[in-house]
C-alpha positions in Angstrom: -2.5 11.6 10.6 -3.5 7.9 10.8 -0.4 5.7 11.3 -0.3 1.9 11.0 2.5 0.6 13.1 3.7 -3.0 13.0 6.7 -5.0 14.1 7.6 -8.6 14.9 5.3 -10.1 17.5 7.7 -13.0 18.2 10.6 -11.0 19.7 9.6 -9.7 23.2 13.0 -7.9 23.8 11.9 -5.0 21.5 8.5 -4.4 23.1 9.8 -1.3 25.0 11.0 0.2 21.7 7.6 -0.6 20.0 5.8 1.1 22.9 8.1 4.1 22.7 7.4 4.5 18.9 3.7 4.3 19.4 3.8 6.8 22.3 5.9 9.3 20.4 3.5 9.3 17.4 0.5 9.6 19.8 2.2 12.5 21.6 2.6 14.2 18.3 -1.2 14.0 17.9 -1.4 11.1 15.5 -3.8 8.2 15.7 -1.9 4.9 15.8 -3.3 1.6 14.7 -1.1 -0.9 16.6 -0.6 -4.5 16.0 -3.7 -6.2 17.4 -2.0 -9.6 17.1 0.6 -8.7 19.8 -2.0 -9.1 22.5 -3.5 -12.3 21.3 -0.8 -14.3 19.6 -1.5 -18.0 20.0 1.0 -20.7 19.3 1.5 -21.4 15.6 0.0 -24.9 15.9 -3.2 -23.4 17.3 -3.8 -20.9 14.6 -6.7 -21.8 12.2 -7.0 -20.8 8.6 -10.1 -18.8 9.5 -8.0 -16.7 12.0 -5.3 -16.1 9.4 -7.9 -14.9 6.9 -9.4 -12.6 9.5 -6.0 -11.2 10.5 -5.1 -10.6 6.8 -8.4 -8.8 6.3 -7.9 -6.7 9.4 -4.3 -5.7 8.5 -5.4 -4.9 5.0 -8.2 -2.7 6.2 -5.9 -0.8 8.6 -3.4 -0.2 5.8 -6.2 1.1 3.6 -7.3 3.6 6.2 -3.9 4.8 7.2 -1.9 7.7 5.8 1.5 6.2 6.8 2.8 2.7 7.6 5.7 2.5 10.1 7.5 -0.8 10.5 10.1 -1.7 13.1 12.1 -4.1 11.1 15.1 -5.0 13.3 13.7 -8.5 13.7 11.9 -9.1 10.4 11.4 -12.8 10.7 7.7 -12.6 11.2 5.8 -13.4 8.0 3.2 -10.8 8.7 5.8 -8.0 8.7 6.8 -8.9 5.1 3.1 -9.2 4.1 2.2 -5.8 5.6 5.3 -4.2 4.0 4.3 -5.6 0.6 0.7 -4.6 0.9 1.5 -1.0 2.0 3.9 -0.5 -0.9 1.5 -2.1 -3.3 -1.2 0.3 -2.2 1.2 3.2 -2.6 1.3 4.1 1.0 4.3 6.0 2.3 6.1 3.3 4.4 8.8 3.9 7.0 11.1 1.0 7.9 13.2 1.6 10.9 15.8 -0.8 12.3 18.4 -0.9 15.0 22.0 0.0 14.2 23.9 -2.9 12.4 20.6 -4.9 12.0 19.7 -3.7 8.4 17.1 -5.9 6.7 19.2 -5.8 3.5 16.6 -7.4 1.3 14.3 -4.5 1.7 15.6 -1.5 -0.3 14.1 1.9 -1.2 15.3 1.2 -4.8 12.1 -1.0 -5.1 9.7 1.8 -4.2 9.8 5.5 -4.1 7.3 5.3 -1.2 9.8 3.5 1.1 11.8 5.4 3.7 14.4 3.3 5.5 16.4 4.5 8.5 18.7 3.1 11.1 18.4 4.1 14.7 20.0 3.5 18.1 18.8 4.0 21.7 20.0 7.6 21.8 18.5 8.8 18.5 15.2 6.9 18.0 13.0 10.0 18.5 15.2 12.1 16.2 15.0 9.4 13.5 11.2 9.1 13.9 10.9 12.9 13.4 13.1 12.8 10.3 11.1 9.9 8.9 7.8 11.6 9.5 9.1 14.7 7.8 10.3 12.7 4.8 7.0 10.8 4.6 5.1 14.1 4.5 7.1 14.9 1.3 5.8 11.9 -0.5 2.1 11.9 0.6 -0.7 13.2 -1.5 0.9 15.1 -4.4 -0.8 18.2 -5.7 -1.8 18.1 -9.3 -3.2 21.1 -11.1 -4.7 21.2 -14.6 -6.9 23.5 -16.7 -10.5 22.9 -17.6 -12.9 24.6 -20.0 -16.0 26.4 -18.9 -18.3 23.5 -19.8 -16.4 21.1 -17.5 -16.4 23.8 -14.8 -20.2 24.1 -15.0 -20.6 20.3 -14.8 -18.3 20.1 -11.8 -20.3 22.9 -10.1 -23.5 20.9 -10.6 -21.9 17.7 -9.2 -20.6 19.6 -6.2 -24.0 21.0 -5.4 -25.8 17.7 -6.0 -23.4 15.3 -4.3 -22.0 17.6 -1.6 -18.4 16.7 -2.7 -15.5 18.9 -3.6 -14.4 19.0 -7.2 -11.1 17.3 -6.2 -12.9 14.5 -4.3 -15.2 13.9 -7.3 -12.3 13.7 -9.8 -10.3 11.5 -7.4 -13.2 9.1 -7.1 -13.6 8.9 -10.9 -9.9 8.0 -11.2 -10.0 5.4 -8.4 -13.1 3.9 -10.1 -11.2 3.7 -13.4 -8.2 2.1 -11.7 -10.3 -0.8 -10.5 
């Protein structure tokens, strides 16, 4: 699974937690897109509009590619955290928001999206909480949808599959995505 992980880049005291989260997901065999900005965060006065546009494009591309977004939201004062949360939910991505005990970001609530999983953790149960969140996220990803088709549609789909080297499901999903735009 491809996981996009983000957190506040302004609070250095949580860096060890961020690294533990990324390491745990990687140890479970997942590919983790980490926050690139953490390693190159300039002072706010030195950030150009061009840099901001490039970062927004980069974040949005990562979110498009991922299967799951995980946000450490204990210190949610960074603008990008809210942006990434909004984009991930807008795109219908399963999104996990974890936060340290007694530091609940109360303005973010699962009532606003069925794709949001929110969970509190402490130093002793971080790994257990991550496991639970991953299990919950797997329940809301890619729903199976079955329907009946007549023989004429089946013949057409067989021709498309042979010609385009796509599965029937992939062809139908692409049609729906095209229509959604």
